[in-house]
LUMKEMI-775650 format. One record per residue: x, y, z of N, C-alpha, C, O in turn. Coordinates in steps of 0.02 Angstrom, whole numbers, plus 50000, padded with zeros to 5 digits. Layout:
BEGIN
XYZXYZXYZXYZ;...
//
This chain:
BEGIN
477685570448981477905571849034478915571549007479295576349007;479025566648993479705564348997479905569648942480255574448957;479685568748883479785575548825479985582148850480495584948829;479535584948900479695590148912480115590348946480515594348922;480365587749008480895586149063481385583149019481925585849030;481415579548982481975577248979482805578148982483305574648993;482685583148971483475589448978483685589949053484185593049070;483225586349100483355588949185483375582549189483575581949247;483295576649168483325572349221484285570249223484695571749179;484435566249296485075563949306485415572149335485915572549371;485175575949320485415584349349484975586649395485055586249456;484505589149368484125594749416483625587349448483525585449506;483435585049398482785579349425483115572649445483125568149404;483325571949496483875565149532483545559149513483885554549491;482905558649519482505552249538481865553749512481565559049512;481635546249482480935544349455480615542349544480915541249597;479905542749527479535542749591479135538849561478905540849507;478925531449591478275528449586477905526749644478185524349693;477235527949643476735530349686476335525549706475785527649686;476215519449738475795514949770475715512349709475145512949687;476135509449671475645505249602475625498049646476045495849686;474915494849622474565490749651473985485749584473735488349534;473945481449596473445476149565472665478749611472655481849665;472215476949579471475475149603471525467749632471765462849604;471275468149685471285461549689470595458349679470125461249706;470455451449635471065447749621470995448149559470455447049531;471745450449516471795452149458472205444049425472575440049452;471915444549353472175438749315472585440849280472465446849280;473175439849237473665441149209473255437949119472765434449105;473745441249083473645436749017473935430549024474465428949051;473465426748994473635420248981473865415949045474205410749044;473635418949095473665417949177473685409149198474015406049240;473035406549140472875399149164473375394849142473475389449169;473835397949077474195393749049474895393149083475235388149095;474995399749096475405400249129475575397549202476105396249230;474875397249223474885392649293474995386149295475315383849342;474785382549250474785374349231475615374049202475875368649188;475905379349195476715375549138477005377849203477415373549219;476975383949260477445383749312477205379549365477625378449409;476475376249374476475371149452476205364049420476105358749449;476115365649354475645357649321475265355149362475315349649388;474695360749373473835359349387473575365649379473865371049381;472775363849368472355369749342472205373749378471805371449419;472365381549390472015386149439471465386549432471175388749482;471075385149379470305386149358469835381249425469365382449462;470225376049415469885372349479469765372349553469455368849593;470305380249555470295382149626470085391249619470445395749642;469525392149587469615399749591469195402549633469115408649636;468895398449666468435399649727468755402049800468515405649844;469555397549792469935400349862470295406549840470725408249880;470195411749765470575418049758470335422549781470705426649808;469725423449779469435430149830469085428649886468955423149908;468915435349912468525433549981469075431650040468985427650086;469515434450031470285434050071470305425150089470305423350148;470325421750049470305416350021470095412750103470485409150135;469335414850128469175412750168468665405350154468225403150190;468845403250105468545395050066469195392950076469075387850107;469815393150072470305388050078470345384950144470465388050196;470245378050140470375374650202470745370050196471075368350245;470785367150144471295359650108471865360450106471905366550101;472455358150107473115358850089473125361250037473375366650021;472715355449991472735357449902472465365449894472725369449855;471865367349942471565373749933472155378749946472415381649899;472355379650010472825382650028473455383749977473655389549966;473795377749946474305379249898474185384749849474425390349841;473615380349812473245385349739473335392949775473665396249735;473215396149821473065401649839473835404549853474015410349845;474215399449874474875402349872475285402349818475795405749812;475085399349785475345399049714475205404449661475515407749620;474435403449688474345411149629474655418249657474825422849620;474685418349708474985424349750475615425549730475775431349720;476165419349718476805420249698476725420549636477225423349613;476335418949591476505420749504476135425949480476235427649422;475625429649520475765437149515476075441749526476075447349498;476525438749589476905443149618477535443349548477715447749508;477645439049556478285436549507478125440549429478545443549395;477495439649416477335442249354477395451149354477605454649308;477195452849405477035459249419477795464349426477905470349414;478295458149453478755460249470479255461649386479615466449377;479145456749343479485456449277479025460649231479425463249191;478515462449218478275467149192477845474649201477405477349166;478235476849274478075481549295478655486749318478825492549304;478885481449364479655486549399480165485749386480565490249399;480395479449354481125478749311481255484349249481755487849240;480535483649202480605486449150480695498049169480995502849145;480255496849217480565505649250481085505049277481435510049274;481395498449320482145499149342482565502349289482915507449291;482395496049220483245495349179482935500749158483365504349181;482355506749121482405512449082482785518049125483175522049101;482545517549211482965521849250483545520949239483805526349225;483835517649239484645515749224484925517049177485515518849177;484505516149112484735517749052484855524249047485405526249027;484215529749070484145534849069484615540849112484645546949105;484915536449154485265541849224485005543849272485315547849307;484495542249285484045543349328483885537649385483815531949364;483835538949452483765533249513483135532549495482815537049467;482855525149513482305523849511481935521849587482115517149622;481415526349602481165525549685480635526549682480415529649634;480185524149737479615524649758479465519449793479895515349810;478745518749812478615514749894477895512249856477545514949813;477835506049890476965501949874476565503149918476665505849973;475995500949891475185499349927475295496550006475735492349996;475185496450058475025493550097475645491550157475555488050207;476445495850132476765492350160476985492850247477515491050274;476405495750276476535496350356475995490250371475715490750426;475835484750331475365479850340475935474150323476285474850273;476015467550374476565462350355476325459850278476705459350230;475525458150275475285455650240475075460050163474785458650111;475375465350191475315471150107475505468350039475505472049989;475635462950036475915458949970475425455549940475555451849893;474855456349963474075457049937473975459949876473815457349823;474055464049885474175469349824474495469649767474685474749737;474565461249743474775461149666475655460149692476025459249644;475915460149744476555459249752476915453149773477475451649753;476465448849828476595443049874476995445249901476815447549956;477645445949886478435448949938478475454849930478705456449875;478305460449977478505466949976479285467749965479565470949921;479585463550022480415462949983480575464549916480705469949890;480545458849894480475456449807480225462949788480605465549747;479815466049800479705472749751480205478549760480415482049713;480405479349838480665486249852481325483649832481615488549808;481795477549830482375477149785482395478849723482935479249694;481785480249690482015482849621482055492749612482095496649565;482015493049662481795501449668482795504449686483035504349742;483025505749647483705509249651483705512849734484035510749782;483305517949732483125519249803482465519049844482055523549850;482435512849871481705510649886481505516249952481915519549984;480815516149959480425519350006479935516350042479985510250042;479345519150081479055517950135478395523450116478485528150077;477775522250147477395528250141477345529750213477195524950249;477445536250246477065538750315476705543950323476815547850369;476015545450261475825550150259475065551650305474765556850320;474985545150316474205546850344474395542950426474165537350436;474745545750470474855543950537474945536650555474795533850608;475285533750489475725526650519476005528050597475865524950648;476425533450591476705533750651476445539650689476245544550659;476445539450741476065544850798476535548150867476895544750903;476455553250872476835556350930476495553350994475895553451007;476945551151027476425547051092476355550751131476595548551184;476035558151140475815561451196475335560551222474925560251176;475055559851272474335556551322474545549851325474045546351313;474955546851334475205538751317475065536151262475175530151260;474875538551214474525534851156475105530251115475665532651126;475125525751081475455520251045475735524650993475535530050973;476225521050975476695524750931476265522550857476095526550813;476155516350857475865514650804474965511150825474775508550878;474705512050779473895511050796473905502850756473895500950697;473915500650801473675491050764473015492950719473135492150659;472535494550730472045493850705471845497550629471545495550579;472175503650648471925506850585472405508150533472355506350475;472955511850561473595513350508474035507050501473905503950450;474495504550537474755501550539474995494750590474995494750652;475135490550555475085484150588475615479050610475575473250629;476255484550597476875481850634477335488850652477585491150601;477445491550696477975496750711478575496750661478745501650628;478855491450658479695492350628479575492050552480075490550518;479045493250523478965493250460479255498250398479145498550337;479685501950444480185508650412480715503950400481185505550364;480685498450426481505493950409481435490550341481885488450305;480895490450332480795485550250481145490150203481305486450156;481385496950189481535501450130482235498050153482455493050126;482555501750208483235500050221483505493050202484025491950172;483105488950222483145479550199483515480050126484105479150111;482975481750088483015480450015483595484150003484025480149985;483895491650004484465493650000485055490349988485455489849941;484975487150065485685484050093485885476150066486385472650062;485215475550051485385468450000485525468849948485835463949927;485425473949900485525475749834486205481649832486395485849790;486475479149908487265486349875487185491949899487675495749900;486535494249927486335501249897486285504849960486185501250009;486335510849969486235515550035485785520250043485755522650099;485385522549998484935527349999484155525149995483955521749948;483775527050042483125524250074482835531950078483155537150088;482065531150065481855537650052480965536350098480815530350103;480565540250122480115540750150479655545550127479995550650128;479085547150106478495549850093478275551050158478025545750177;478235556150215478125559650257477475564650271477435569950239;477025563150315476685571150345476085571850313475575573350343;476105570850246475495572950209474795575550219474555580650195;474505570950261473895570250316473695571650371473145570150393;474185575250404474495573250471473755579950495473445579250548;473675583450465473295589550485473545595350502473995595450544;473245602750469473585607950499474175611550576474575616150583;473815605150628474015604150680474695601550696474885601950754;475015599450661475485595850677475925600050684476035604750645;476395597850765476865604350769477505600850758477575594950743;477995605650768478735605950757478905597150802478895591550775;479005598150853478905591550876478745585350864479085580250874;477965586250830477775580250808478175577850743478285571850734;478395582650697478695583650636479355577750664479375571850647;479845581150709480355577350729480325570550743480715566150726;479595570150788479635563350780479445557650756479685552250774;479035558350715478925552350652479495553150603479535548250566;479935557950591480555558650559480955553650601481065547850584;481145556150649481685553250682481555546150702482055542650714;480845542950708480715538450711481005534450657481405529950669;480825536050598481045532450539481875532950535482165527550536;482185537550531482925539050542483275532950585483745529250567;483025533050626483495526750676483385520150646483685515050665;482945520350598482715514850567483025511950494482955506650463;483395518050485483765518050416483835520150364484205519050316;483295524750379482735530150318483195536550316483185540750361;483565536950265484055543250258483955549450211484365553950200;483335548750186482765554350114482405554550132482145549050142;482035560250151481525563150206481125566750141481445571550121;480455565550100479955569350076479615570550107479255565650121;479385577550146478785580050156478145581550099478105586150059;477805577450108477295577750068476715581950104476615580150162;476275587850079476425589649997476545595450007476305598350056;477035599249950476915604949938476585609349876476855609849821;475865612949897475345613449854475725618649794476315619149813;475665621849742475855625349700475465631249692475595635349647;474895632049743474475637549734474345636549816474535631949853;474005641849828473585644149890473025643949875472645643949924;472825643749835471835642549826471575636849813471925633149780;470985634749833470545627549806471025622249830471535623549862;470805615349810471035609849817471785608449830471905605249881;472175609949802472725608749826473105612349896473585610349928;472765617449904472915622249963472415620450034472595620950093;471805618450012471205616950068471065609950100470705608550149;471495605450053471235599150064471775594250127471785592550186;472045593850086472885589650102473085592650149473195598550135;473185591550194473745596750269474015590850294473845584950294;474595594750319474925600550316475145602950251475435598950214;475045608950231475445611550173475755618350195475505622750229;476365617950166476765621650176477085628250139477595629150106;476565632250160476415637450116476865644650160477085643450216;476965651050132476875657050163476385659050203476345663350247;475885653750172475165658750221475035655150284474595656950323;475555648350296475275646250347475755648550413476315651050408;475475647450463475875649850517476525646050545476495639950555;477035649250556477675643750582477965642650514478465639050516;477765645050444478165643750387478725645750375479025643050328;479045651050411479675654150417480295652550459480875654350450;479945647550521480415644750550480525636750534480805632850573;480155634450447480255628650430480955627250407481135621350407;481325631250390481965632450388482485628350413482915625250382;482265629450517482545625750564482535618250545483025614450540;481975617150538481955608850521482155604250471482315598350477;482085608950406482355606250360483275605950384483575600650373;483555610250408484085610450406484405605950459484955603350448;484155605050503483945598650565483925590850521484335586350528;483435590950484483345584650452483715583550403483755577850381;484155589850367484615586150328485215584550350485495580050319;485545587250403485835584850440486045578850463486585576050457;485475576950495485355569750519485405566650452485975564950440;485055565650414485165563650349485575559950331485615553950319;486065566450331486875567150293487325562650331487845560050312;487105562350375487475559450449487465550550434487915546450425;486725550050438486515542350432486635540150334486405534850311;486875543350306487065539150256487895540350243488155540350187;488215541150304489015540450305489205533650315488995531850370;489505529250287489785523550321489435517850287489335517150227;489215512850351488715506550313488425504250369488745503950422;487905502750363487495502050413487705494650445488025490750410;487485492450523487805488450548487175482550559486605484050541;487295476550584486935472250620486895465650569486935466350508;486805459650598487095453550556486425450250567486465444150560;485705452850586485155448350609484715448850537484765453150493;484245443050543483675445350492482885443850502482735437950509;482525447150504481805444150531481465439650452481435442050396;481335435350467480985430850416480325434650398479945436950441;480245435150337479455438150312479005433150285478955432950224;478695429250319478455423350273477795424350227477255422850252;477815426850162477425427450132476855423350109476295425450093;477105415750111476665411750093476125408650154475715404450137;476145410950221475575412550266475185418550254474635418550281;475315423350224475115429850210474555430050148474215434850131;474555423150120474355422450074473855414550097473565411650052;473835412850139473495406650176472695411650183472565417350165;472235405750220471565408950230471625414450277472185416750281;471155417250316471145421950362471435420450423471825424650447;471315415250454471515412650513472415412550510472815414750552;472535409250447473215408450452473655413550446474215412950472;473435420850401473605426550396473825429450453474405430850470;473135430450493473355433150536473775430650591474085434550628;473785423250600474105421450651475085422950629475525421950671;475215424950569476015427450542475935432850554476415436150573;475325435550547475525445650559475575444450639475955447950673;475305441150658475305444350720476025441250767476245443350821;476195437350738476995431750753477415437250733477735440450774;477435438350676477925443950637477935449850681478465451650707;477535452050686477545458750739477855458750800478275462850818;477555452150846477765452750913478525452650906478795457550931;478995447450873479325445850857479845452750858480315454850892;479485454650804480085462850773479965467150837480395471150856;479485466550866479315472750927479905469150990480245472351029;479875463450985480355460751048481045462251019481435464851059;481345460750941481795461550937482065471750940482675472750940;481655476950942481865482350940481975484951019482455488151038;481335482451065481485483051121482195482051154482515485751190;482315475851130483035472651125483645475251122484155474451156;483395480951041484135486251024484275479550978484735481050940;484135474950969484585471950912484405474150849483815474550831;484855475650815484845477250741484735473950705485095469050698;484125475050660483855467450604483715472650537483605478650535;483755468150487483455467050434482835465450416482455465850464;482585463750369481835459550345481935455750291481945459450241;482025449550275482305445050203481735441450210481425440150262;481625439950154480975435050120481135429750079481685429950051;480795425450071481185418350034481585420049971482135417449966;481355424849913481795426049866482565427449884483015424049860;482695434049939483015434649968483765428749987484385428949983;483185423650009483725417850063483945414349988484545414749976;483515410849932483795408549900484245411349860484715408249836;484125417849849484845422849799485405423249861485955423749834;485445423149903485915425649967486595420049940486425414449921;487035421049941487735415849952487705415250037487545419050083;487955407950030487955404550089488725403250100488975398150077;489205408850144489735409750160490115403950216490705402550223;489465401350255489775397250304489895399250360489925395950412;490005407650346489785410650422489165414550399489245420450415;488765413850377488175418050372487905418550295488305416350253;487325420850274487015420950224487105429350191486805434150214;487585429450132487735437050111487225438050058487045434450011;487055444050077486565446550022486835454350028486835458050077;487105455749944487195464449956487665463850016488015459350038;487495472350041487935473350103488075470050149488535470950189;487575464650145487435461350212487625456250229487625452550180;487855453150284488105446750295487615444750363487665447950415;487135438850354486595439450392487055431950449487365427650418;487045431850495487345424550545486725424250586486885419950626;486265425650598485735425150651484915427150577484895431850537;484535422950585484165423450558483495421650613483465415950637;483025426450629482465424650660481795424350631481565428450592;481465418650656480945416150636480295416450656480235413150707;479705419150636479285420950687478785414850664478835413050606;478315411750706477795406850701477565407550634477235412550620;477715402650587477295400950511477225395350518477505391750559;476645393150457476475386350450476745382850374476885377050359;476745389250336477175385550290477925390650264477965396150291;478375388950224479105388950217479405385950170479695380950192;479495386750103479845381550059479985378150079479935378450140;480285371850049481015368650089481605368850086482025366550124;481665373150008482395373750008482445380550043482805383950007;482335382650073482255389450096482425387950182482855390350219;481885382950195482105380150268482905376150278483255375050328;482975374850217483525370350221484375375150234484905373650262;484125381650195484735386350194484795390150240485365392350250;484215392350285484205396550335484455392450405484735395250452;484285384650402484425380350465484995381550494484905381950554;485565382350480486145384650527486175390850560486495392550610;485865393350533485725401350557485265403050592485285408450620;484695398550599484105400450661484415401550710484685396950740;484465409350733484505408750809484445416050826484245419750781;484645419150899484385425350925485105430950898485715430250906;484745435750867485255440750878485645445650934485325447750982;486165446950927486475450050995486235455550986485965456850932;486255460351037485675467651052486465473251044487005471551069;486415476851023486745482851001487185486551074487765487851088;486665486951100486675489451183486245490951204485775493851176;486335488651284485795488051322485605494851360486055497351394;484985498151357484895504851400484645503051460484355497951479;484825508051485484405508351561483615509251547483265505851585;483205513651492482765516051486482605511151404482915511251351;481985507151428481895502951375481505505151316481325501651269;481395512851329481185516251254481545518951231481365522751186;482235518751247482745521651202482935516051137482925510051151;483085517951072483295513750998483815517650977483875523750971;484155513250966484815513850938484995509450856484845503850835;485335514850828485655513750754486435514450761486645518750799;486855510850730487505513350709487765514550632487455512650582;488125516550632488365515850559489295515950567489695520050592;489375508550527490245509650539490435514750484490115516850437;491055516050505491485521650471492195520150471492405516950519;492675522350417493265519850428493845523150477494435521650488;493555526450492493755529950569493495529750632493695533550677;492975524850642492605525250685491965521950680491845516750649;491565525350713490825521850712490355529450743490555533750782;489605528750704489145533850720488745530550765488665524550761;488395535350823487925531050865487415535450859487465541550865;486755531150844486035538250842485655533450898485575527350902;485435539850943485075536951000484375541550993484285547550985;484085537850996483245539250991482865538951034482845533651066;482505543451049481965542651131481365543551095481125548551068;481115535551101480405533751085479635533251141479055531451129;479985535851204479595538051249479455543451260479765547651227;478905546151314478725552251312479175558251345479365563951331;479245552151412479685555551445480305559451435480525557351382;480645563351454481495567251430481695560451468481395556751508;482425560251436482855554051447483685558351470483965562751438;483865555751522484515559851523485045553351545485055551251603;485415550851498485735543351517486525547151483486665551551442;487005541151540487685540351492487655533451473487285528951494;488185533351421488115527551376488705524751364488985527351317;489015520151389489705515451398489905514351329489995508351315;489995518451285490165519151216490765519451185490835517451128;491215521851217492045525651212492415519851185492755521351136;492455512851206492835509451205493615510351195493995506951161;493745516051237494505516851239494555523551172495085525751151;494205524651159494245529251117493825537951115493335539651148;494125541251078493685549551093492975548951071492765545651024;492665552751113491815550951098491735559351079492045563651109;491335560551030491145566051005490355566951016490095561551032;489975571351014489315572151033489335578450981489605583850993;488925576550912488865579650871487845583050869487355579450873;487855589750864487075592350868486795594050802486995598950770;486265589550778486075590950727485665597050714485585598050654;485335602150762485155607550766485545611650737485225616150709;486205612250729486765617250704487285613950682487615618750662;487585609650670488115606150651488735606550695489305605950673;488575607750758489175610450778489385601550839488995597050856;490135602350854490235593250875490795596150942491345598950936;490525594750984490875593251072491015587951070490735583351041;491725587851118491975584251154491515579851225491175582651268;491625573851221491145570751264491135564151288490635560551287;491965561651320491855558351332491685551451375491875545651377;491105556951414490645552351457489935550651404489495546951426;489895552451360489385551751305488585551551338488175547051331;488535557151372488095557351414487645563551357487875567651317;486885561851376486375567351322485725565851373485595560851407;485365572351364484695572451379484335574051316484285578751278;484075566651322483675567351245482775567751259482455563351289;482455574551226481715574851222481405567851193481715562851174;480605569251194480365563751164480385565851076480225571351053;480615560251040480625559750980481375562450957481465561950897;481835564850989482415568750981482905563450978482835558551015;483415563950939483985558450896484655561350958484595567450959;485215559351005485485560151009486325557950962486585554651007;486645557850928487135557550885488015558050915488345562950931;488095553550913488915549950945489275548150908489135542550888;489955551650875490525549550844490995545750873491435549650891;491195538650891491665537950913492285535450871492245531750822;492805537850896493475537850842494085537750880494145539450939;494505535650842495255537050868495675541350825496275540750815;495295545550802495635552750772495385560450846494915559350884;495595564150850495475568150848495315575550811495695578150769;494725578350832494475584550817494665590450828494905591350884;494645594250799494325601850812493755601450839493385597750807;493485604150893492865602650909492385608150941492725609850990;491955611050943491655617050974491265616651043490695618251058;491825613651083491665612551151491775620651192492265623651169;491435624251243491425628751260491655630851314491535626251354;491995636051349492225637751399491965638451479492195637651535;491355640451446490795643051502490145641851460490065644051403;489625637851498488945637751476488655639651533488775637051588;488095646351519487755650251546486965647151545486775643551499;486555648951602485965645951597485385653651620485145653651677;485295657451589485125663251610484275662651598484025658351561;483905667651635483225669251629482775673651594482685678851627;482405673451530482245677851490481605681851504481125678151493;481415687851524480765689051542480575698351515480985702151489;480055699451527479875705951527479485704751443479435709851409;479305699751422479155697651366478515701251349478065701251391;478435704151290478015707451262477815707051166478255707251123;476995706451147477115705451100477015712251028476615716951027;477475710650980477925718250931477475716150860477445720650818;477235711850850476815710450778476495703650777476625700050825;476075701250729475765696750721475575695850661475525700650623;475445689850641475275689150567474475683250571474505677550592;474185684850560473495680350578473295677350505473245680750454;473155669250510473045665050442472375664950449472045664350501;472155665750380471295667150382471205660950318471525661850267;470765654750323470505651250274469825653350246469365653750287;469695654650184469085655750182468775648150119469105642950111;468155649550088468185641650050468425640949999468475635249975;468655646449965469355644749912469915647949902470235648749851;470055650349979470725654449978471225653150036470965650550086;471735654150037472255656550111472575661950089472835663850037;472415664850173472735672850156473185673450234473255669250278;473435680050227473465681950290473405688650310473395692750264;473355690950371473365697650383473965700350448474175697350498;474065705550426474835707650461474565712050512473955712850506;474855715150562474775719550626475265718850658475715714750648;475195724850723475755725950774475495721150819475025717250812;476005722250878475845718650930475115717350963474975711550977;474665722050976474125723551001473545717050984473225717050932;473495713251022473235708651005473265701751060473695698351089;472595701951052472405696951093472295689351088471675688751092;472535683751081472315679451048471815673851084471865673551145;471435670151058470805667051089470745662051045471185661551002;470285658051047470195650251002470195650450923470425646750880;469845656350921469735657650836470355661450807470245664850757;471095661250838471655664350810471875658550781471795653050809;472125659150734472735654750714473355660150653473215663150601;473965659550685474435661250671474945662550695475075659150745;475515667950673476175668650708476085676750773475805682050760;476305675450813476345681550863477235680450883477515675550907;477555688050860478145688550878478375693650932478155699250916;478765693950996478745694651068479465695551068479835691951034;479655700051103480425703551140480395700951211479925699151246;480935701251218480945700451299481965703051314482315706251275;482145700751375482705704451393482985698851428482585694551447;483775697851442483885692251474484665698451515484755704151494;485065695351570485745699451577486065691551606485825687051639;486825692851570487205688651584487475690451665487555696251686;487565685151698487845683851750488385686851763488445690851809;488975684751712489725688051704489885691551652489425691951610;490345694251639490415698951590490915691451554491195686751582;490825693551469491305688851453492095692051426492265697851413;492375687051425493185686451430493405686051356493205681251322;493745690151333493975689151265494245683951230494725682251265;494225680051179494655674451193494235667151184494355662651143;493645667651244493425662151246492705660551221492455664451180;492415656051239491905653251191491285650451252491335647951307;490595652851201490135653551287489665650651237489715650951175;489045646751285488365644051242487905647851304488035647551365;487385651251276486915654451329486215650051317485955648951262;486015648051370485405644051371484805646351397484565644851452;484545650151353483715653551389483105650251421482745645751400;483075653351471482465648251477481935654651504482125660051527;481235652751493480615658051509480005657651497479625662151513;
//
């Protein structure tokens, strides 16, 4: 593959993606017992019975320590022999190294051979996460955004990749999203799943999967697929444009926030009771920080030990952590405990909203600050935000790229939508309107339809005029026409916006 595509690397192919590398539990590396004894000074073979079975047999401190030491060594060997060589090869060949790991939506996902999810993600030039199997859900009908039992055990898992990027002085982060959400997924659901991640620091969106054929396996199993045969396909351009604008904005400037949430890797390698308690505490503390709108990253033992203690906080890459939030955990290395001791404290909220379902991310620019305000709740929210700070406020519309002056910073935000504001000392020419009309369109009638047909081994379409009555068996697109009338005649030289209802 590299031979065939070599000339395209770094140009047409900007990155290499590693998908879910992992180890079978419980793997033994070459010369593992010697390496273990050399590192820790005792024989792992005396404790093999605690390695498997989720550590259920680990009861004494010696047994628990053996299990944690095993996990740590395997994780370090995995990084040294897999992730670092791949990273170095990509760097040498002028290509970005990207990917995501197994079970990154579980606090204890390190059991797949990583030990620390964060230590692995920092090896990527563009660290990523996986959201292809409904780890994030559109909250219609009052359902929770994440399903604690099945698909995701901590709602803030998208912060893993942005934290790793920031701690290495990097800016780009990636998600593999939507892959098996089903053909019934709507643009509103796609917007929610996408924006949920953007407001937590993800800024490259890869919608998996785009099959290369409309026949057999690739088109008929993993859905949704984005083929011309699918209903709504030709509206996908609007979604792509919207997401591209948001991702562009989310890459500008620098992420803000001086708080880190500690990720207790040792506890995750304890026995099931210890692991579950640590997972629950880590999840609950993260949820509390998000509800308070505290901007935070996630940090592990390796990151803490690598960080520079400035006296004003721990500096790692582009981040300076003045506050370390620590969940309940039984095991933390002494040197880690000593290093974070001056900074164990509560982070400060970025903003306090009237509606507790709003989430916020800010980006510091040379000329001001970008605010991203996301509605995580089902009801639509209308609110004004006290963010001007004596400066000019511009509202940026990701749907069309327009920017409007709005010093009141008022927005009506639908479920899953992001309102973007630029707060700056500079004055810009904007797209404000002289008059805004709301008019009602009526007299709708169908003019054409496209019907989506699935057979055992093929996808196809059937086209026709508008004379069709949809029923429960219909799947496809219908084109309607309607009419509306302006209340007043336009005046030459003025700008107008017409909002259609119907």
